[in-house]
C-alpha beads as a LAMMPS data file, in Angstrom:
LAMMPS data file: protein, C-alpha beads

162 atoms
161 bonds

1 atom types
1 bond types

-500.0 500.0 xlo xhi
-500.0 500.0 ylo yhi
-500.0 500.0 zlo zhi

Masses

1 110.0

Atoms # bond

1 1 1 0.000 0.000 0.000
2 1 1 1.298 3.449 -0.883
3 1 1 1.517 6.205 1.708
4 1 1 -1.923 7.610 2.511
5 1 1 -2.030 10.440 5.040
6 1 1 -4.521 9.626 7.785
7 1 1 -4.561 5.940 6.867
8 1 1 -0.992 4.681 7.262
9 1 1 0.982 7.891 7.866
10 1 1 0.569 11.056 9.887
11 1 1 2.310 13.143 7.216
12 1 1 3.040 13.249 3.496
13 1 1 6.432 13.116 1.819
14 1 1 5.961 16.750 0.724
15 1 1 5.315 17.834 4.329
16 1 1 8.399 15.941 5.494
17 1 1 10.482 17.492 2.707
18 1 1 9.382 20.940 3.892
19 1 1 10.256 20.064 7.506
20 1 1 13.719 18.817 6.587
21 1 1 14.395 21.766 4.255
22 1 1 14.987 23.866 7.383
23 1 1 17.002 21.212 9.228
24 1 1 20.742 20.931 9.570
25 1 1 22.615 17.787 8.529
26 1 1 19.722 15.711 7.183
27 1 1 21.581 14.081 4.291
28 1 1 19.901 10.704 4.778
29 1 1 16.549 12.344 4.060
30 1 1 17.583 14.509 1.137
31 1 1 19.477 11.671 -0.561
32 1 1 16.582 9.189 -0.275
33 1 1 14.140 8.771 -3.157
34 1 1 10.379 9.328 -2.787
35 1 1 9.630 5.632 -2.316
36 1 1 12.195 5.292 0.479
37 1 1 10.867 8.425 2.173
38 1 1 7.287 7.147 1.987
39 1 1 8.336 3.764 3.381
40 1 1 10.192 5.458 6.246
41 1 1 7.164 7.616 7.092
42 1 1 4.773 4.650 7.022
43 1 1 7.119 2.574 9.194
44 1 1 7.642 5.472 11.604
45 1 1 3.881 5.951 11.924
46 1 1 3.416 2.249 12.602
47 1 1 6.102 2.319 15.302
48 1 1 4.577 5.424 16.898
49 1 1 1.159 3.755 16.932
50 1 1 2.567 0.797 18.906
51 1 1 2.480 2.914 22.074
52 1 1 -0.522 3.347 24.340
53 1 1 -1.739 6.930 24.453
54 1 1 -3.939 8.856 26.799
55 1 1 -7.482 9.585 25.694
56 1 1 -9.606 7.754 23.142
57 1 1 -9.655 7.602 19.357
58 1 1 -12.221 9.846 17.703
59 1 1 -13.684 6.995 15.643
60 1 1 -13.624 3.221 16.047
61 1 1 -12.985 2.943 12.321
62 1 1 -9.918 5.197 12.132
63 1 1 -6.693 3.469 11.120
64 1 1 -4.291 5.491 13.286
65 1 1 -4.081 6.299 16.995
66 1 1 -4.655 10.011 16.306
67 1 1 -6.741 12.155 16.307
68 1 1 -8.038 11.532 19.829
69 1 1 -10.313 12.883 22.514
70 1 1 -8.772 13.650 25.878
71 1 1 -5.886 15.656 27.240
72 1 1 -2.306 15.427 28.426
73 1 1 0.141 17.499 30.455
74 1 1 2.639 19.192 28.143
75 1 1 5.872 20.100 29.952
76 1 1 6.755 22.543 27.170
77 1 1 3.773 24.707 28.130
78 1 1 3.522 23.628 31.762
79 1 1 -0.197 23.001 31.458
80 1 1 -2.803 20.498 30.395
81 1 1 -3.466 20.417 26.647
82 1 1 -6.753 19.172 25.246
83 1 1 -6.525 17.097 22.067
84 1 1 -8.079 18.591 18.960
85 1 1 -10.530 15.963 17.710
86 1 1 -9.613 16.716 14.087
87 1 1 -5.886 17.489 14.112
88 1 1 -2.929 15.296 14.965
89 1 1 -0.796 16.847 17.754
90 1 1 2.379 18.575 16.600
91 1 1 4.373 16.235 18.881
92 1 1 3.163 13.245 16.831
93 1 1 3.876 14.961 13.526
94 1 1 7.418 15.947 14.570
95 1 1 8.059 12.499 16.041
96 1 1 7.011 10.966 12.710
97 1 1 9.503 13.124 10.802
98 1 1 12.342 12.441 13.218
99 1 1 11.722 8.710 13.472
100 1 1 11.489 8.383 9.679
101 1 1 14.829 10.175 9.386
102 1 1 16.339 7.886 12.019
103 1 1 15.162 4.831 10.076
104 1 1 16.725 6.119 6.854
105 1 1 19.934 7.095 8.610
106 1 1 20.190 3.707 10.379
107 1 1 18.874 1.177 7.855
108 1 1 19.661 -1.858 10.025
109 1 1 18.038 -0.536 13.199
110 1 1 14.927 -2.680 12.737
111 1 1 17.025 -5.777 12.089
112 1 1 19.474 -5.426 14.956
113 1 1 18.626 -7.564 17.941
114 1 1 21.935 -7.854 19.738
115 1 1 24.747 -5.704 20.965
116 1 1 28.379 -6.598 21.538
117 1 1 29.975 -5.702 24.849
118 1 1 33.619 -6.392 23.928
119 1 1 35.404 -7.358 20.728
120 1 1 39.061 -8.215 20.350
121 1 1 40.985 -9.063 17.204
122 1 1 44.681 -9.492 17.853
123 1 1 45.952 -6.363 19.580
124 1 1 42.841 -4.338 18.684
125 1 1 40.182 -4.236 21.372
126 1 1 36.810 -2.484 21.318
127 1 1 34.355 -2.331 24.196
128 1 1 30.808 -1.159 24.827
129 1 1 29.734 -1.565 21.200
130 1 1 26.038 -1.050 20.720
131 1 1 23.645 -0.686 17.842
132 1 1 21.567 2.423 17.207
133 1 1 18.488 2.841 19.335
134 1 1 15.295 1.553 17.762
135 1 1 13.540 4.770 18.796
136 1 1 15.895 7.692 19.396
137 1 1 15.717 9.724 22.609
138 1 1 14.447 12.780 20.729
139 1 1 11.393 10.867 19.539
140 1 1 10.803 9.268 22.946
141 1 1 10.850 12.716 24.562
142 1 1 8.289 14.001 22.072
143 1 1 5.926 11.072 22.673
144 1 1 6.309 10.666 26.444
145 1 1 3.745 13.305 27.537
146 1 1 1.105 11.728 25.287
147 1 1 1.538 8.189 26.572
148 1 1 -0.432 6.586 29.367
149 1 1 1.037 7.143 32.834
150 1 1 3.551 9.680 31.528
151 1 1 2.295 12.919 32.978
152 1 1 -0.411 14.648 34.930
153 1 1 -3.158 14.974 32.314
154 1 1 -6.649 13.733 33.045
155 1 1 -5.961 10.459 31.245
156 1 1 -2.703 9.961 33.100
157 1 1 -3.532 10.585 36.742
158 1 1 -3.543 7.689 39.150
159 1 1 -5.837 7.227 42.092
160 1 1 -6.232 4.931 45.046
161 1 1 -9.490 3.739 46.498
162 1 1 -9.587 4.047 50.280

Bonds

1 1 1 2
2 1 2 3
3 1 3 4
4 1 4 5
5 1 5 6
6 1 6 7
7 1 7 8
8 1 8 9
9 1 9 10
10 1 10 11
11 1 11 12
12 1 12 13
13 1 13 14
14 1 14 15
15 1 15 16
16 1 16 17
17 1 17 18
18 1 18 19
19 1 19 20
20 1 20 21
21 1 21 22
22 1 22 23
23 1 23 24
24 1 24 25
25 1 25 26
26 1 26 27
27 1 27 28
28 1 28 29
29 1 29 30
30 1 30 31
31 1 31 32
32 1 32 33
33 1 33 34
34 1 34 35
35 1 35 36
36 1 36 37
37 1 37 38
38 1 38 39
39 1 39 40
40 1 40 41
41 1 41 42
42 1 42 43
43 1 43 44
44 1 44 45
45 1 45 46
46 1 46 47
47 1 47 48
48 1 48 49
49 1 49 50
50 1 50 51
51 1 51 52
52 1 52 53
53 1 53 54
54 1 54 55
55 1 55 56
56 1 56 57
57 1 57 58
58 1 58 59
59 1 59 60
60 1 60 61
61 1 61 62
62 1 62 63
63 1 63 64
64 1 64 65
65 1 65 66
66 1 66 67
67 1 67 68
68 1 68 69
69 1 69 70
70 1 70 71
71 1 71 72
72 1 72 73
73 1 73 74
74 1 74 75
75 1 75 76
76 1 76 77
77 1 77 78
78 1 78 79
79 1 79 80
80 1 80 81
81 1 81 82
82 1 82 83
83 1 83 84
84 1 84 85
85 1 85 86
86 1 86 87
87 1 87 88
88 1 88 89
89 1 89 90
90 1 90 91
91 1 91 92
92 1 92 93
93 1 93 94
94 1 94 95
95 1 95 96
96 1 96 97
97 1 97 98
98 1 98 99
99 1 99 100
100 1 100 101
101 1 101 102
102 1 102 103
103 1 103 104
104 1 104 105
105 1 105 106
106 1 106 107
107 1 107 108
108 1 108 109
109 1 109 110
110 1 110 111
111 1 111 112
112 1 112 113
113 1 113 114
114 1 114 115
115 1 115 116
116 1 116 117
117 1 117 118
118 1 118 119
119 1 119 120
120 1 120 121
121 1 121 122
122 1 122 123
123 1 123 124
124 1 124 125
125 1 125 126
126 1 126 127
127 1 127 128
128 1 128 129
129 1 129 130
130 1 130 131
131 1 131 132
132 1 132 133
133 1 133 134
134 1 134 135
135 1 135 136
136 1 136 137
137 1 137 138
138 1 138 139
139 1 139 140
140 1 140 141
141 1 141 142
142 1 142 143
143 1 143 144
144 1 144 145
145 1 145 146
146 1 146 147
147 1 147 148
148 1 148 149
149 1 149 150
150 1 150 151
151 1 151 152
152 1 152 153
153 1 153 154
154 1 154 155
155 1 155 156
156 1 156 157
157 1 157 158
158 1 158 159
159 1 159 160
160 1 160 161
161 1 161 162
């Protein structure tokens, strides 16, 4: 299936191209062809949708986790933010761009399942060798406030029955 915004991707290739046009050192994106970019965006969206988010989907028939009803605490603003029931939050859009870039820049990240602690060949010794993160810290930080049990929003608060 080709990229279809709202069905299998939060953004289009053209929107991602515009985002990366203002970014520094994004060679992996600019050197990729349209098919590779679309595949990266679809895969990134799928990975983002694996998480559990606060609130509820707007429609039982929607393909993606967003848009949603509900709210979350956004540390950037220091307040609770209510989801727009039509728009996808900017945090999700930016996370999609950044994760797609990460996938293009680290083509084996989805295939890597092990890390090597130490490697020695003759007199050459390497230690603490690890593969790239599956989801980079930048993307995790963007998504964290939206996930269940991540903040103080109405969908994230805990309670105890007395």
